[in-house]
C-alpha positions as CSV (number, residue, x, y, z in Angstrom):
1,X,54.1,-42.5,24.8
2,X,54.2,-43.1,28.6
3,X,50.7,-44.6,28.5
4,X,51.3,-46.8,25.5
5,X,54.3,-48.2,27.2
6,X,53.0,-48.7,30.7
7,X,49.2,-49.0,30.5
8,X,49.3,-52.9,30.8
9,X,51.2,-52.5,34.0
10,X,48.6,-50.2,35.5
11,X,45.6,-51.9,34.1
12,X,46.5,-55.6,34.5
13,X,49.9,-56.5,36.1
14,X,49.8,-54.3,39.2
15,X,46.1,-55.1,40.1
16,X,46.8,-58.9,39.5
17,X,49.9,-58.9,41.6
18,X,48.1,-57.1,44.4
19,X,45.1,-59.4,44.1
20,X,47.3,-62.5,44.6
21,X,49.9,-61.2,47.1
22,X,48.0,-58.5,49.1
23,X,50.7,-56.9,51.2
24,X,49.9,-53.5,52.7
25,X,52.6,-51.8,50.7
26,X,51.4,-53.4,47.4
27,X,47.8,-52.4,48.1
28,X,48.8,-48.9,48.8
29,X,50.9,-48.9,45.6
30,X,47.9,-50.3,43.6
31,X,45.6,-47.5,44.9
32,X,48.2,-44.9,43.9
33,X,48.6,-46.5,40.6
34,X,44.9,-46.5,40.0
35,X,44.7,-42.8,40.9
36,X,47.5,-42.1,38.4
37,X,46.1,-44.2,35.6
38,X,42.4,-43.5,35.6
39,X,42.1,-40.5,33.4
40,X,45.8,-39.9,33.1
41,X,45.6,-38.8,29.4
42,X,42.5,-36.7,30.0
43,X,43.8,-34.9,33.1
44,X,47.2,-34.2,31.8
45,X,45.7,-32.7,28.6
46,X,43.2,-30.6,30.6
47,X,45.9,-29.3,32.9
48,X,48.2,-28.5,29.9
49,X,45.3,-26.7,28.1
50,X,44.5,-24.7,31.2
51,X,48.2,-23.5,31.6
52,X,48.4,-22.5,28.0
53,X,45.0,-20.8,27.7
54,X,45.6,-18.8,30.8
55,X,49.3,-18.0,30.2
56,X,48.4,-14.6,28.7
57,X,51.2,-15.1,26.2
58,X,49.7,-14.5,22.7
59,X,52.6,-16.4,21.0
60,X,52.1,-19.5,23.1
61,X,48.3,-19.4,22.7
62,X,48.8,-19.1,18.9
63,X,51.1,-22.2,19.0
64,X,48.5,-24.1,20.9
65,X,45.8,-23.0,18.5
66,X,48.0,-24.3,15.6
67,X,48.4,-27.6,17.3
68,X,44.6,-28.0,17.8
69,X,44.1,-27.0,14.2
70,X,46.6,-29.7,13.0
71,X,44.9,-32.3,15.2
72,X,41.6,-31.4,13.6
73,X,43.2,-31.5,10.1
74,X,44.5,-35.0,10.9
75,X,41.1,-36.2,11.8
76,X,39.6,-34.7,8.7
77,X,42.3,-36.2,6.5
78,X,41.6,-39.7,7.9
79,X,37.9,-39.2,7.5
80,X,38.3,-38.2,3.8
81,X,40.7,-41.1,3.3
82,X,38.0,-43.4,4.6
83,X,35.6,-42.1,1.9
84,X,38.2,-42.3,-0.8
85,X,39.1,-45.9,0.0
86,X,35.5,-46.9,0.2
87,X,35.0,-45.7,-3.4
88,X,37.9,-47.7,-4.8
89,X,37.2,-51.3,-5.9
90,X,40.6,-52.2,-7.5
91,X,42.7,-53.8,-4.8
92,X,46.0,-52.6,-6.1
93,X,44.7,-49.0,-6.4
94,X,43.2,-49.2,-3.0
95,X,46.5,-50.3,-1.5
96,X,48.3,-47.5,-3.3
97,X,45.9,-44.9,-1.9
98,X,46.2,-46.4,1.5
99,X,50.0,-46.1,1.5
100,X,49.8,-42.5,0.2
101,X,47.3,-41.6,3.0
102,X,49.5,-43.2,5.7
103,X,52.5,-41.2,4.4
104,X,50.6,-38.0,4.7
105,X,49.2,-38.9,8.1
106,X,52.7,-39.8,9.4
107,X,54.1,-36.5,8.1
108,X,51.4,-34.5,9.9
109,X,51.8,-36.6,13.0
110,X,55.5,-35.7,13.1
111,X,54.6,-32.0,13.0
112,X,52.1,-32.5,15.8
113,X,54.6,-34.4,17.9
114,X,57.1,-31.6,17.6
115,X,54.5,-29.0,18.4
116,X,53.4,-31.0,21.5
117,X,57.1,-31.3,22.6
118,X,57.6,-27.5,22.2
119,X,54.5,-26.7,24.2
120,X,55.4,-29.0,27.0
121,X,58.7,-27.1,27.4
122,X,57.0,-23.7,27.1
123,X,54.3,-24.7,29.7
124,X,57.0,-25.1,32.4
125,X,57.2,-21.4,32.6
126,X,53.5,-21.2,33.7
127,X,53.3,-24.2,36.0
128,X,53.4,-28.0,36.3
129,X,50.6,-29.7,34.2
130,X,51.4,-33.0,36.0
131,X,50.8,-31.8,39.6
132,X,47.4,-33.4,39.9
133,X,48.8,-36.8,38.8
134,X,50.9,-36.9,42.0
135,X,47.9,-37.2,44.2
136,X,48.1,-40.3,46.3
137,X,45.8,-42.3,48.6
138,X,46.7,-40.2,51.6
139,X,45.6,-37.0,49.8
140,X,42.3,-38.6,49.1
141,X,42.0,-39.9,52.7
142,X,42.6,-36.4,54.0
143,X,39.4,-35.3,52.3
144,X,37.2,-38.0,53.9
145,X,35.0,-37.5,56.9
146,X,33.7,-40.0,59.4
147,X,30.6,-40.7,57.2
148,X,32.6,-41.2,54.0
149,X,34.2,-44.0,52.1
150,X,36.1,-44.0,48.8
151,X,36.1,-46.9,46.4
152,X,38.2,-47.5,43.3
153,X,36.8,-50.4,41.3
154,X,39.3,-52.6,39.4
155,X,38.9,-54.8,36.3
156,X,41.9,-57.0,35.3
157,X,43.0,-60.3,33.9
158,X,43.7,-63.1,36.3
159,X,44.7,-66.8,36.2
160,X,43.1,-69.3,33.8
161,X,42.0,-66.5,31.4
162,X,39.6,-65.2,34.0
163,X,38.8,-61.5,34.3
164,X,38.3,-60.3,37.8
165,X,36.5,-57.3,39.4
166,X,37.8,-56.1,42.8
167,X,37.5,-52.9,44.9
168,X,40.2,-50.8,46.6
169,X,38.5,-49.2,49.6
170,X,39.5,-46.3,51.8
171,X,38.0,-44.7,54.9
172,X,39.3,-41.9,57.2
173,X,40.5,-44.4,59.9
174,X,42.3,-46.9,57.6
175,X,46.1,-47.3,58.1
176,X,46.2,-48.4,54.5
177,X,43.6,-49.0,51.7
178,X,42.0,-52.4,51.5
179,X,41.5,-54.7,48.5
180,X,38.3,-56.7,48.4
181,X,37.7,-59.3,45.7
182,X,34.2,-59.0,44.1
183,X,33.4,-61.3,41.2
184,X,34.5,-62.7,37.8
185,X,33.4,-61.2,34.6
186,X,31.5,-64.4,33.6
187,X,29.4,-64.0,36.7
188,X,28.3,-60.6,35.6
189,X,27.7,-62.0,32.1
190,X,25.4,-64.6,33.6
191,X,22.9,-61.9,34.8
192,X,20.4,-60.7,32.3
193,X,20.7,-57.0,31.7
194,X,16.9,-56.8,32.1
195,X,17.4,-57.9,35.7
196,X,20.0,-55.3,36.7
197,X,17.5,-52.8,38.0
198,X,14.8,-55.4,39.0
199,X,16.6,-57.9,41.2
200,X,19.4,-58.0,43.7
201,X,21.5,-60.3,41.5
202,X,23.9,-57.5,40.5
203,X,24.0,-55.9,43.9
204,X,25.0,-59.3,45.4
205,X,28.1,-59.2,43.2
206,X,29.1,-55.5,43.4
207,X,27.9,-54.2,46.8
208,X,27.4,-57.2,49.1
209,X,31.1,-57.9,49.5
210,X,31.6,-54.3,50.5
211,X,29.0,-54.5,53.4
212,X,31.6,-53.9,56.1
213,X,32.9,-50.8,54.3
214,X,29.4,-49.4,53.7
215,X,28.3,-50.0,57.3
216,X,27.9,-46.8,59.2
217,X,28.8,-44.7,56.2
218,X,26.6,-42.1,54.5
219,X,28.6,-40.9,51.5
220,X,30.2,-43.4,49.1
221,X,32.6,-41.9,46.5
222,X,33.2,-44.5,43.8
223,X,35.0,-44.7,40.5
224,X,33.8,-47.5,38.2
225,X,35.8,-49.8,36.0
226,X,35.0,-52.2,33.1
227,X,31.3,-52.8,32.5
228,X,30.3,-51.0,35.7
229,X,30.8,-47.8,33.7
230,X,27.7,-48.8,31.7
231,X,25.4,-49.7,34.7
232,X,23.9,-47.2,37.2
233,X,25.0,-49.3,40.1
234,X,23.9,-46.5,42.4
235,X,20.2,-47.2,41.7
236,X,20.1,-51.0,41.6
237,X,18.2,-53.0,44.3
238,X,20.0,-53.3,47.6
239,X,21.6,-56.7,48.2
240,X,19.5,-57.5,51.3
241,X,16.3,-56.6,49.6
242,X,15.6,-53.4,51.4
243,X,14.9,-50.8,48.7
244,X,17.6,-49.4,46.3
245,X,21.3,-48.7,47.0
246,X,20.5,-45.0,46.6
247,X,17.8,-45.2,49.2
248,X,20.4,-45.8,51.9
249,X,23.6,-44.0,50.7
250,X,24.7,-41.0,48.8
251,X,26.6,-42.6,46.0
252,X,28.9,-40.2,44.1
253,X,30.1,-41.5,40.8
254,X,33.5,-40.1,40.0
255,X,35.9,-40.4,37.1
256,X,38.5,-41.1,39.8
257,X,38.5,-40.6,43.6
258,X,41.4,-38.3,42.7
259,X,38.6,-35.8,42.2
260,X,38.2,-35.5,46.0
261,X,41.7,-34.1,46.4
262,X,41.5,-31.6,43.4
263,X,41.3,-27.9,44.1
264,X,38.7,-26.6,41.6
265,X,37.3,-23.2,40.9
266,X,33.6,-23.1,41.7
267,X,31.8,-21.9,38.6
268,X,28.5,-20.2,39.6
269,X,25.5,-20.9,37.4
270,X,25.0,-17.5,35.7
271,X,24.8,-18.3,31.9
272,X,22.7,-21.2,30.5
273,X,21.7,-22.5,27.1
274,X,18.8,-24.9,26.8
275,X,18.1,-27.0,23.7
276,X,14.9,-29.0,23.1
277,X,12.0,-29.6,20.6
278,X,14.5,-29.5,17.7
279,X,13.4,-29.7,14.0
280,X,15.4,-32.6,12.7
281,X,13.8,-32.2,9.2
282,X,14.9,-28.5,8.9
283,X,15.6,-27.8,5.2
284,X,19.1,-27.4,4.0
285,X,18.6,-23.7,2.9
286,X,17.4,-22.9,6.4
287,X,20.4,-24.7,8.0
288,X,22.7,-22.6,5.8
289,X,21.0,-19.4,6.7
290,X,21.2,-20.2,10.4
291,X,25.0,-21.0,10.0
292,X,25.7,-17.6,8.6
293,X,24.1,-16.0,11.6
294,X,26.9,-17.5,13.7
295,X,29.7,-17.0,11.2
296,X,31.4,-14.2,13.3
297,X,31.3,-16.3,16.4
298,X,32.9,-19.4,14.8
299,X,35.4,-17.5,12.7
300,X,38.0,-17.7,15.5
301,X,37.9,-21.5,15.2
302,X,40.1,-23.0,12.6
303,X,38.2,-24.2,9.5
304,X,39.4,-27.7,10.1
305,X,38.3,-27.7,13.7
306,X,34.7,-26.4,13.0
307,X,34.1,-29.0,10.3
308,X,35.5,-32.3,11.4
309,X,33.7,-34.9,9.4
310,X,31.1,-36.9,11.3
311,X,31.5,-40.7,11.3
312,X,27.8,-41.1,12.2
313,X,27.0,-39.4,8.9
314,X,28.0,-42.6,7.1
315,X,24.3,-43.5,6.3
316,X,22.1,-45.6,8.5
317,X,24.7,-48.3,8.7
318,X,25.3,-47.0,12.2
319,X,21.9,-48.3,13.1
320,X,20.8,-44.8,14.0
321,X,17.0,-44.8,14.5
322,X,14.8,-42.5,12.6
323,X,14.9,-39.0,14.1
324,X,11.3,-38.8,15.2
325,X,10.1,-35.5,16.7
326,X,10.3,-35.3,20.5
327,X,7.5,-33.0,21.4
328,X,8.0,-33.6,25.1
329,X,11.5,-32.1,24.9
330,X,10.1,-28.7,23.8
331,X,7.9,-28.5,26.9
332,X,10.8,-29.8,28.9
333,X,13.2,-27.1,27.5
334,X,10.6,-24.3,28.0
335,X,10.0,-25.3,31.6
336,X,13.7,-25.7,32.4
337,X,14.4,-22.3,30.8
338,X,11.8,-20.9,33.2
339,X,13.3,-22.6,36.2
340,X,16.8,-21.4,35.4
341,X,15.5,-17.8,35.2
342,X,14.0,-18.3,38.7
343,X,17.5,-19.2,39.8
344,X,18.6,-15.8,38.5
345,X,20.4,-17.5,35.7
346,X,20.5,-15.8,32.3
347,X,19.0,-18.5,30.1
348,X,18.9,-18.7,26.3
349,X,16.2,-21.1,24.8
350,X,16.9,-22.8,21.5
351,X,14.1,-24.8,20.0
352,X,12.7,-25.8,16.6
353,X,15.0,-24.4,13.9
354,X,17.1,-22.3,16.3
355,X,18.7,-25.4,17.9
356,X,21.4,-26.0,15.2
357,X,24.9,-27.5,15.4
358,X,26.2,-24.1,14.4
359,X,24.5,-22.4,17.4
360,X,26.1,-24.9,19.7
361,X,29.6,-24.5,18.3
362,X,29.2,-20.7,18.6
363,X,29.3,-21.3,22.4
364,X,33.0,-22.1,22.2
365,X,34.9,-19.5,24.3
366,X,31.8,-17.9,25.6
367,X,32.0,-19.4,29.1
368,X,28.5,-20.9,29.5
369,X,27.9,-22.4,33.0
370,X,24.9,-24.7,32.2
371,X,24.1,-26.6,29.1
372,X,20.8,-28.6,28.9
373,X,20.4,-30.6,25.7
374,X,17.2,-32.5,25.2
375,X,17.5,-34.4,21.9
376,X,18.2,-37.8,20.3
377,X,21.6,-39.2,21.2
378,X,23.3,-42.3,19.8
379,X,26.3,-44.5,20.6
380,X,27.7,-46.9,17.9
381,X,29.7,-49.6,19.7
382,X,33.1,-50.7,18.4
383,X,31.8,-54.3,17.9
384,X,29.2,-53.0,15.4
385,X,31.6,-50.6,13.7
386,X,34.1,-53.5,13.0
387,X,31.4,-55.3,11.1
388,X,30.6,-52.3,9.0
389,X,32.4,-50.3,6.2
390,X,34.1,-48.3,8.9
391,X,36.4,-51.2,9.4
392,X,38.3,-49.7,6.5
393,X,39.4,-47.0,8.8
394,X,41.4,-49.5,10.8
395,X,43.6,-49.8,7.8
396,X,44.7,-46.2,8.4
397,X,45.5,-46.4,12.0
398,X,47.9,-48.1,14.4
399,X,45.3,-49.4,16.9
400,X,48.0,-49.6,19.6
401,X,48.2,-45.9,19.8
402,X,45.8,-44.4,22.4
403,X,45.3,-41.3,20.3
404,X,43.7,-43.2,17.4
405,X,41.6,-45.4,19.8
406,X,40.2,-42.3,21.3
407,X,39.7,-40.4,18.1
408,X,37.8,-43.3,16.5
409,X,35.6,-43.9,19.6
410,X,34.7,-40.2,19.8
411,X,33.3,-40.2,16.3
412,X,30.9,-43.0,17.2
413,X,29.0,-41.0,19.8
414,X,26.7,-38.1,18.8
415,X,23.9,-35.7,19.6
416,X,21.5,-34.7,16.9
417,X,20.5,-31.1,16.3
418,X,18.1,-29.3,13.9
419,X,18.5,-30.4,10.3
420,X,20.3,-33.7,11.1
421,X,17.8,-35.8,9.1
422,X,19.3,-34.3,5.9
423,X,22.5,-36.2,6.4
424,X,20.7,-39.5,6.6
425,X,18.5,-38.6,3.6
426,X,21.7,-38.1,1.5
427,X,21.2,-34.3,1.2
428,X,24.5,-32.5,0.4
429,X,25.6,-29.7,2.7
430,X,27.5,-26.8,1.2
431,X,31.2,-26.7,2.1
432,X,31.8,-25.5,5.6
433,X,28.2,-26.0,6.8
434,X,27.6,-28.3,9.7
435,X,25.2,-31.2,9.2
436,X,23.4,-31.3,12.5
437,X,25.3,-34.4,13.8
438,X,27.5,-33.3,16.6
439,X,30.0,-36.0,17.5
440,X,31.9,-36.3,20.7
441,X,35.1,-35.6,18.7
442,X,33.7,-32.3,17.6
443,X,32.7,-31.4,21.1
444,X,36.2,-32.2,22.3
445,X,37.7,-29.4,20.1
446,X,35.6,-26.7,21.6
447,X,36.5,-24.3,24.5
448,X,33.8,-24.8,27.1
449,X,35.9,-23.8,30.2
450,X,33.6,-22.7,33.0
451,X,30.9,-25.2,32.2
452,X,29.7,-26.3,35.6
453,X,26.9,-28.6,34.6
454,X,26.0,-30.4,31.3
455,X,22.6,-32.2,31.3
456,X,22.2,-34.6,28.3
457,X,18.5,-35.4,28.3
458,X,18.8,-38.1,25.6
459,X,19.3,-41.8,25.0
460,X,22.6,-43.5,25.6
461,X,24.5,-40.3,26.4
462,X,26.7,-41.9,29.1
463,X,27.8,-44.8,26.9
464,X,31.1,-45.1,25.1
465,X,34.2,-47.2,24.5
466,X,35.5,-48.5,27.9
467,X,39.2,-48.1,28.4
468,X,41.6,-47.9,31.3
469,X,41.7,-44.1,30.8
470,X,37.9,-43.7,31.0
471,X,34.8,-43.9,28.8
472,X,35.5,-42.6,25.3
473,X,32.1,-41.2,24.4
474,X,30.1,-38.0,24.8
475,X,31.2,-37.6,28.4
476,X,34.8,-37.7,27.2
477,X,34.1,-35.1,24.6
478,X,32.5,-32.7,27.1
479,X,35.2,-33.3,29.7
480,X,38.0,-32.5,27.2
481,X,36.1,-29.3,26.3
482,X,36.2,-28.3,30.0
483,X,32.9,-29.5,31.5
484,X,32.8,-30.3,35.2
485,X,29.7,-32.3,36.3
486,X,27.5,-34.2,33.9
487,X,24.0,-35.7,34.0
488,X,23.6,-38.5,31.4
489,X,21.7,-41.6,30.6
490,X,23.0,-45.2,30.1
491,X,20.1,-46.5,28.1
492,X,17.1,-45.5,25.9
493,X,14.8,-43.1,27.7
494,X,11.1,-42.4,27.7
495,X,10.2,-38.9,26.4
496,X,7.4,-38.1,29.0
497,X,9.2,-39.7,32.0
498,X,12.4,-37.9,31.2
499,X,10.6,-34.6,31.0
500,X,9.2,-35.1,34.5
501,X,12.6,-36.1,35.9
502,X,14.5,-33.2,34.3
503,X,12.0,-30.6,35.4
504,X,12.0,-31.9,39.0
505,X,15.8,-32.0,38.9
506,X,16.0,-28.3,38.2
507,X,13.3,-27.6,40.8
508,X,15.6,-29.3,43.3
509,X,18.5,-27.1,42.3
510,X,16.2,-24.1,42.6
511,X,15.5,-25.2,46.2
512,X,19.3,-25.2,46.9
513,X,19.7,-28.9,46.9
514,X,23.0,-30.4,45.7
515,X,23.1,-32.0,42.3
516,X,23.0,-35.5,43.7
517,X,20.2,-34.6,46.1
518,X,18.2,-33.1,43.3
519,X,18.6,-36.2,41.1
520,X,17.6,-38.6,43.8
521,X,14.5,-36.6,44.6
522,X,13.7,-36.3,40.9
523,X,14.0,-40.1,40.5
524,X,11.8,-40.7,43.5
525,X,9.2,-38.2,42.1
526,X,9.0,-40.1,38.8
527,X,8.7,-43.5,40.6
528,X,5.8,-42.1,42.7
529,X,4.2,-40.1,39.9
530,X,0.4,-40.7,39.7
531,X,-2.0,-40.0,36.8
532,X,-5.5,-40.9,36.0
533,X,-6.2,-43.4,33.2
534,X,-8.4,-41.7,30.6
535,X,-10.3,-44.8,29.9
536,X,-10.7,-46.5,33.2
537,X,-10.4,-43.4,35.4
538,X,-8.2,-45.3,37.8
539,X,-5.1,-43.7,39.3
540,X,-1.9,-45.4,38.1
541,X,1.8,-45.0,38.6
542,X,3.0,-45.3,34.9
543,X,6.7,-44.7,35.6
544,X,7.3,-46.9,38.6
545,X,9.5,-49.3,36.7
546,X,13.2,-48.6,36.9
547,X,13.5,-48.4,33.1
548,X,12.0,-44.9,33.3
549,X,14.4,-43.3,35.8
550,X,17.1,-45.6,37.1
551,X,19.7,-45.3,34.3
552,X,20.4,-41.5,34.7
553,X,23.7,-40.9,36.3
554,X,25.7,-38.0,37.6
555,X,29.4,-37.8,37.0
556,X,31.9,-35.8,39.1
557,X,29.0,-33.9,40.9
558,X,30.5,-33.2,44.3
559,X,28.3,-30.3,45.2
């Protein structure tokens, strides 16, 4: 309710006033407002969940489980309502069904709201779930060293229908943060996406105006905004033409620079699960048999929670490509499993028909520390969904409500597990059996607390619907489930090049490098990788182009 009422103030009004007036006090307020608003919904939900899960009060935990179950039931109800409305051709009958569905939805929403209110009151016994939201710019500054700078990027409406990008910057010696204008949205739109990683055009917009802030610094902690969420601005060519940005600075991508001031438990990497080389054409009977293997592990999850319907199951209207086998991912998974074992990590390898959606959901509550998933990924943008049959779903929702915006966005991002091809071929799954399409919404309902690192070795895994509260996609799903750091891709990836990058990344971790150091070294390894051409017998560097390595990003990886 707070966010729905005030998000325009935090996302547009306050940044715009600060941009045009620029007094010290207003800039400081804008930085604090940005710290509060970026991820406000996510962070408050995570803190609330932590308090309730760790309360030790069985009655409170049961109430929380019931709330989670009702939320899942609401999603399933709306998904089924979509299917029902799609099958009705008579306009009068369709309107009648829509009204009936809205009435049922509103009734369940009232129950959910009351449950949330009760849990907020109960949680006060165990702590304050809003404490991290009170972090201000001075708290962030206190964590910065002489070699560090923090940057909060802004994206907001300005005069004459212009949309502006700006940066709030902070160093250890600043009396107050600084606001630096960057560029207009139309300037960004004027750059071909194919040039992002090949020329300095984008860097001249994003990083060149920050030259004074970057000068003499080594570590840059930044939180993106707007379209910058979808671009690996840490690996674009440097604005003065000297190499890449990542060649000269350690660029830490954060969901908010608030992360610097958070006190987090360090989760050691002791338990890992590695997926790769999955059999997408696995037969239905084998999917069913596999699901029964995990029945005891998923029985603790509510039926509605385990089987939230998948929006990406709605035929190939989602422009999902054919799920071709990825032979390189099996080799990748086997080698990474071996590397993790060398790290003294207990690793479980799931390939071929073992890597099912049921096996993944069975990890809920088991406290895994590392998840590596090498598979097909897909993100279906809102712009495409609006032009599809899914637009009917809008009839069921009040789009002004953040809850529905997030829910719909999370059903348009997915990872594909063994047997997923059955859904696209129209094969019916028995009631209660997962179809191999794991959406971000489903991930968000799982309990993955203690998950230190998620590696999504797949296409488009970092993409999602961009909002003031963050990116609503796979990263949101995993974050809501309890993940800390994530390695993802912002574009389609090459199977062979990705295998090299991932194997080298884990080798870096094995050699005690930080996650960021390991990724930078792995990207450089792929850039420099040499192989002999079988025909000409000449030595080539096949993966030198940025398209093979530049779009992989780390999120919230501070160690």
